[in-house]
C-alpha positions, 0 to 999 in steps of 0.5 A: 288679650288676656295674659296667662297667669298661673301664679295668682288666685283668680277666684272671685272670693276667697273661701276659708280652707276649713269650710272647703274641706268640710264641703269636700267631705260632705261631697264625698259622703254624697258619693258614698251614699250613691255608690258605697256598696259591697265590691265588686261593683259592675266593672271592678271584677273586670279591672282589679282582676286584670291589675292583680294578674299584671302584678302576679302573672301566676295568679289565674294563669291560663285565663284568656282575658287576664293574659290578653293585652294590657290596655290600661297599663297606667292604671295597673301602676297607679293602684294595681300594685296594692293587690300584692299585699291586699285582698281585692275587696280592700283594694276596691275600697281603697281605690273608691276612696281615692277616686271619690276623694279626688272627684270630690276635691276637684268638683268643690274647687270647680263649683266654687270657682263658678258659684262662689257661695258656701255649701252650693258645691254639695248641692251641685255634686248631688245634682250631677249624681242625679243627672248622670244616673237618670239622664244618660243615653249610653250607659256612662257614669261619673261616680261608681266603682274604681277603674281607670276612667274614674281616675281620669275624670278626676284630672279632667275636672281639675283641667276644668277648674283651671280653665274657669280660673283662666289658668290654661297652662295647667289645663293641658298638663291635667289633660295629659295625665288623664289621657295616660290613664284612659286614652278615650276619656282624656282624648275626648277631653282634649277636644272639649278643651279646644272648644272651650278655648275657642269659646272664650273669645278675646279673653282666651290666651294666645296659642303662642303663650300656651304652646309649651304647656300643650307640648308638655301635656301631649308628652304626658299623654303619650304613654296612654296613646302608644298603649292604645295604638299598640293594641292593633299593631301588626294585626292583619286587616281582616282580623281587625275588621271582624274584631271591631264588628264583634266589639261594637255590634256584638258585645258593646252596642248599648254603649256604642250604637245609637240605633240600639239605644232605648228610645226612652234613654234618647228622649231623656238625654235630649231633655237634659240637653234642653234643660242645660240650653235653657239654663244657660240662656237664662244666665248669660256669662260675665267674663273678666280677664281673670275669671271666665265664668261658665263660658269655658265649661259651656264651650267644653260641654258644647264640644261633647254634644258635638262628639255625640252628634258626630257619633249619631251621624256615623251610626245613621249614615253607615247602617248598611256599612256595618264594618266601616261603622264599627271601625269608627264607632269603637271610639265611644262618641257618646261617652263625654256627652253622657257625663259632661252634659250632666256636669254643665246642666248642674252647674248652670242650674246652681248658677241660676240660683246664684245669679238670682240671689245677687239680684237686687229687689225692685219696687215695680214688679210689672215693668217690662223690658229686655233683660240686661245688666250683663258685662262681658268686658274685662272691667265688669263687676261681679254683681252689677246694679240692676237697671229698673227699666229692664228689671221686670224679668229675672233670668227671663221670668216675669217676676210678678210681685216676687223679688229675684232673691225669692225666685232663687230661694224657690229654685234652690229648695226645689233643686235640694228637694229633687236631689235629696229625693233621688239619693233617698230613692237610690238607697231604697232601690239598693237596699232591696237588693244588697248584692254587689253591683257585679253579681246583681248585673249578671247572676239570676234573680227573681224580682217577685222572689227576693229570698230566692235571689239572695239564696242564689247569691249565697249559693254562688259565694259558697261554691266559689269559696269552696273552689278557692280552698279545695282546688289547685291554684292553677286549675281552669274552669268552664263556668256558667254563662250567667255570672261575671265574678268567678275570678273575683270570688273563686280566685281561679282562671276561667275559659270564658266570661262574657264581661271580660272581653279583651281589648286587642283584636286577636284576643277578641276573635278568640273570645268570640270563638269561645263564646260561640263554641261554649254558649250557643243559644240552647246552652244559654237557656238550658245550661252547659249540660245541654252539650252532653257529656261527650261534647263537653269533654271535647270542649274541656280538652280543647281549652284545657279545663280541669273543672266544669261548674253547673248552674242547676237552675238552667241545667236540669240534670247532672253530669255523669262525671265525678262530682266534687261539690257539693258533698253528699251531705250538703246537696242543696247548693244550686251550683255543682262542680265536676272534675273533668274525666281523663277519658270517656265518661262512664255511662253508668255513673249515677246522676 
């Protein structure tokens, strides 16, 4: 039984620190090219406004989402305090760089531990970017804007690096920290780590030897677990039941409900599973007492796949029991598979390159036989001599006159070209629409009229800037349904935002009631003016709103209320701001 040794360097090769640093910087560059666009990204307006409000409760006071339960308290303590002295875009860039640098460092260590060859870590990082972007099933990601799960993934990758180096005491400490930052990311990683420990067979450390580290990790995880549990404390069962249903089936089915996923997404994720399985079978693991190879990673990824399968079983078996299904599906069963199946496939593919590169060429390419030469015992060499009797295949492929090194070079070139092409295509796609990710996701756009799309974004920024400079800081707004960055740009509270669903059940119910009252289907299609002045005034008074923002691309007429933006000299903006009158609207007010 292998001893747990956390003091010695168990990497098969020592890498010069300068080379490792350059690799980390190159990986950081890959991440920047993939996700380095103007803030806010898709979730940054959601996370950072909440973090700012936590540290400055008077900022956007009265906003339902900002004043709801604090589900990511450790994230607010990690980066949120920066909002005290810096604008939100600056905090976003700092948070991105911290997260990406941490991911790059962890990835470089993990990649070199598995494939100890210079610069391969840059290729594997490019591949994981490609695979998470193009082969996800439930819309999850690894590289993106700053939020709690990005920081949690940094610690999970460090835990994976510790696993493959057989430093199991460190694994549980990293996972404990990850769970405090994001309870679901860290919690499912504990399940994956348990599967990895089991997969290591006789090379895993005894449970008794790592029990103190597991206990310490659980203690580190306790803040995140308690915060998550506290969201539902003292909530009556009916409210919890309805809130779960709304959260899962009305707001987030694209992340949580398997039968709602597009069939193409399911098919491509199944293809990724096949790629990982084939690449893993073609490159068996060699384990020693101090270096476990890809076995722990494959056990971890296998655990993520099992979690996804459990989510599918829950979904399919409870199609006629949706409230029960919602109570289970809210735990994001598909998140780990979306991310770590891509991680496993990327490492398995570059592992194939490494294995082929180290094979010795043979003179008789037509010899057939079963693949061998793998040593699973503790004394196996890293590069065993190939037996000519079973050298007719390289990783399962008949050589047909080619050396293993030639096959490895071919695979290396192919993977490099595919990864580079994906990054170039991503650049091309993004440069066609330079709006921040959060605005690109929700603001109206016209695919065949990019100039109109950009003008719409410019109008949105203009109205938000005017509001930030010309309305009281404590003003409350009813805003258009098709946006999610009002608080970010205008620095003012809003009655409702589709993106900003709270995390505690009681606030979810309030959010749902506001959605149904403010944005019924007719209003979503034809704008807030479809309510009519009398009903809109009732709603404004009910929620204490001081202003209403109209989107004239949906609201075809103006309100008979005092218009404060745009001024008469500049009437071309597609957004209009109206002050809520104190009494009944004047029917003679010109439109």
